[in-house]
C-alpha positions in Angstrom: 15.7 -29.2 5.4 13.0 -27.0 3.4 13.5 -27.3 -0.7 14.9 -24.3 -2.7 11.4 -23.7 -3.9 9.7 -23.3 -0.6 12.4 -21.1 0.4 12.3 -18.8 -3.0 8.6 -18.5 -1.7 9.2 -17.9 1.4 11.8 -14.8 1.0 9.5 -13.5 -2.2 6.4 -13.5 0.2 8.3 -11.3 2.8 9.5 -8.5 0.8 6.8 -5.8 0.1 5.7 -5.3 -3.4 8.2 -8.0 -4.7 5.1 -10.4 -5.4 3.1 -7.8 -7.2 6.3 -7.4 -9.2 6.9 -10.9 -10.4 3.3 -11.0 -11.2 3.5 -7.6 -13.8 6.6 -9.1 -15.2 8.7 -5.8 -13.8 11.7 -8.0 -12.6 14.7 -9.6 -13.8 14.7 -13.0 -12.4 18.3 -13.4 -13.2 19.1 -10.3 -11.2 16.6 -11.4 -8.3 17.8 -14.6 -8.1 21.6 -13.2 -7.3 20.2 -10.9 -4.6 17.7 -13.5 -2.9 20.5 -16.5 -3.2 22.1 -15.8 0.6 18.5 -15.9 2.2 17.7 -18.7 0.6 20.5 -20.4 1.3 20.5 -19.3 4.9 17.0 -21.0 4.9 18.1 -24.9 3.2 21.5 -24.3 5.2 23.7 -25.1 2.2 24.7 -23.1 -1.1 22.8 -23.5 -4.3 23.5 -22.2 -7.9 21.6 -19.2 -9.1 20.3 -21.5 -11.9 18.5 -23.3 -9.5 17.0 -19.7 -8.0 15.7 -19.0 -11.4 14.5 -22.2 -12.0 12.1 -21.9 -8.7 11.1 -18.2 -9.1 9.8 -19.2 -13.1 8.3 -21.9 -11.4 6.8 -19.9 -8.8 5.1 -16.2 -11.2 2.6 -18.3 -12.7 1.2 -19.8 -9.3 1.8 -16.0 -8.1 -0.2 -15.4 -11.2 -3.2 -17.9 -10.8 -3.4 -17.0 -7.1 -3.7 -13.2 -7.3 -6.4 -13.2 -10.2 -8.3 -15.5 -8.1 -8.6 -13.6 -4.9 -9.0 -10.5 -7.0 -11.6 -11.5 -9.2 -13.7 -13.0 -7.1 -14.2 -9.8 -4.7 -12.6 -6.5 -6.5 -15.2 -7.0 -9.7 -17.8 -7.1 -6.9 -17.0 -4.2 -4.8 -19.9 -2.1 -4.7 -20.3 1.9 -4.5 -17.3 3.8 -4.4 -18.3 7.2 -2.3 -16.4 10.4 -1.7 -16.0 13.0 0.4 -14.3 15.9 1.4 -14.1 19.4 3.5 -12.4 16.8 6.2 -10.4 17.4 9.0 -9.1 14.5 12.0 -7.8 15.1 15.4 -6.0 12.7 17.7 -6.3 12.1 21.5 -4.7 10.1 23.8 -7.0 7.9 25.5 -8.4 9.3 28.9 -11.5 7.9 31.7 -13.2 11.0 30.2 -12.5 10.7 26.3 -15.4 8.6 26.1 -18.1 10.9 27.5 -17.1 13.6 25.4 -17.5 11.4 22.4 -21.0 10.9 23.3 -21.8 14.4 23.7 -20.5 15.2 20.4 -22.6 12.3 18.7 -25.7 13.6 20.7 -24.4 17.4 19.0 -24.4 16.5 15.5 -26.6 13.4 15.1 -29.8 15.7 13.7 -27.0 18.1 11.3 -27.8 16.9 8.0 -24.1 16.7 5.5 -21.9 15.8 8.7 -19.6 13.0 8.9 -18.6 12.2 12.3 -16.6 8.8 13.4 -14.3 7.5 15.6 -11.8 5.0 15.6 -10.4 3.8 18.9 -7.0 2.2 19.6 -5.7 0.9 22.7 -4.1 4.0 23.4 -5.3 6.6 21.8 -8.5 7.9 19.6 -9.2 9.3 15.9 -11.9 11.6 15.2 -12.6 12.2 11.4 -15.2 15.0 11.1 -16.4 17.7 8.8 -14.8 21.2 8.7 -17.9 22.6 9.4 -18.1 21.2 13.2 -13.9 21.2 14.1 -15.4 24.6 16.0 -17.3 22.5 18.2 -14.9 19.2 18.5 -12.3 21.8 19.7 -14.2 23.1 22.4 -16.0 19.8 23.6 -12.1 18.3 23.8 -10.5 21.2 24.9 -9.1 19.7 27.8 -8.1 16.7 25.8 -4.4 15.8 25.1 -4.1 16.1 21.3 -2.0 13.7 19.7 -2.1 15.2 16.0 -4.2 16.8 13.9 -4.9 17.3 9.9 -6.9 19.5 7.8 -8.0 19.8 4.4 -8.6 15.8 3.7 -11.0 13.8 1.8 -12.3 10.3 1.9 -13.1 7.1 0.2 -15.7 4.8 1.4 -15.4 1.7 -0.6 -18.4 -1.3 -0.3 -17.0 -5.2 -0.5 -18.7 -8.0 -1.0 -19.0 -10.1 2.2 -16.8 -12.9 1.1 -14.4 -10.3 1.1 -13.1 -11.2 5.0 -12.3 -14.7 3.9 -10.0 -13.8 0.9 -6.8 -13.0 1.9 -4.8 -10.1 0.0 -7.5 -8.2 -1.2 -6.8 -4.6 0.8 -2.8 -5.5 -0.4 -3.9 -5.5 -3.5 -5.9 -2.1 -3.3 -2.9 -0.4 -0.7 -0.7 -1.4 -3.2 -2.2 0.6 -6.1 -2.5 3.3 -4.1 0.7 3.2 -3.1 2.6 2.7 -6.7 0.8 5.6 -7.2 2.2 7.7 -4.0 -0.9 7.7 -2.4 -0.2 8.9 1.2 -3.3 7.3 3.4 -3.6 9.6 6.4 -6.1 7.1 8.1 -7.8 3.9 7.4 -11.2 2.7 9.1 -12.9 -0.5 8.4 -15.8 -2.5 8.9 -16.5 -5.9 8.1 -17.8 -5.0 4.2 -16.4 -2.0 3.9 -13.5 0.4 3.9 -12.5 4.0 4.1 -9.7 5.6 3.3 -8.5 9.4 4.3 -6.2 11.3 2.1 -4.8 14.7 1.6 -7.1 17.0 -0.6 -4.7 17.0 -3.7 -4.7 13.5 -3.8 -8.3 12.3 -3.5 -8.8 12.5 -7.7 -5.8 10.0 -8.2 -6.7 7.8 -5.4 -10.5 7.8 -6.7 -9.0 7.4 -10.4 -7.0 4.8 -9.0 -9.4 2.6 -7.2 -12.2 3.0 -10.0 -9.2 1.1 -12.8 -8.7 -1.4 -10.4 -11.9 -2.2 -10.5 -12.3 -2.1 -14.3 -8.8 -4.2 -14.5 -10.4 -7.3 -12.8 -13.3 -6.9 -15.0 -11.6 -7.2 -18.4 
């Protein structure tokens, strides 16, 4: 049997945005305690009082604040350049035996072109191409016989450099994506490597998204 504080922490951590809202002081603890009490009781196997859940929340919040501050300060304040690129489109194709050869042909065609963006994100069943608008006609020509799943135009991207320790620091992406979600920024695609990530958004969201990421970095440094 687990304790009430452990049960409360488990419930909080499984609810999107709740942890961040508690840290920011946006949640009425009494109301939250009443809402999560049934889940807490189910986890510990007995009835509990609202006051016990409120006490557990009061003890949890300072821990969340400390953990959040440590995680964010170590990585976000050391974020490198934030690069913005516009005039992009994306195409998602079903993976086939011929698709990989076409990717190679596309790269061979564009590798010498200046100011052209072209990247592939390959999943188990499908592959997404994010490309500069200037080579969209070439993409449509080369991949004309492939099965297209979706496509989007009027896109921009933001690439963020992260310090190498980001891969061992839980919560970095959550913090940054939470800030974007709070402002209703729709992320069309996410492309990541070990020490950088790229988000693709609609042109109408690019200025707000850039501002939010810059403010997130400044807020941690202050």
